[in-house]
N, C-alpha and C positions, 0 to 999 in steps of 0.2 A: 475567661476560658479562650477566647478569640485571641487576646493579646498573647497569651501563652503558646497558643499553638502558633501563630506567626512566627513568634522568636524561635521556636523549636524547629519550624520549617526551615528558618535561615541560617540556624545553627548546623543542620543536618546538611543542607545544601553547601555550606562552606567546609565543612568536614569531608565531605565527598569528593570535591573539587582538590581539596588537599591531599587526600588519599590517591586520587588519580594522577596527580602530578609525581607523587614517590613511587607508583607503580612502574614496573618495568616497561619499556615500549616495545610492543610487538612488530611494529612497523620499521622496517629498514630505512637509515636516512638517506634523503634524496641526493643523487649524484648528477649534476648537469651532463648534458649531452656532449659538451666540450670536454669536460674532465674524463667521462668515459672513453672519449676517443684518444686523449691523451694517454691514458693508462692502458689502452690497448696498444697503441703504438709504442710504448715503452717496454711492454711484456714481448711484442714482436721483436723488437731490437735486442732484447736480453735473450731471446731464445735462439736468435740466428747468430749473435756474437760467439758464443762457445763453439758452435760447430765449424765457423769459419778458423777459428783459431787452433 
């Protein structure tokens, strides 16, 4: 009984980990502060360029 229970626990834990990996991620991917600043400067430049032209 104990051996069977222990094996079942291990199999359930491994199955749970595998399904968690396949599940969609609800948390957005991290973007570093430098990358956010770079993106912000690029969008500012893109926004001001058409107005000047």
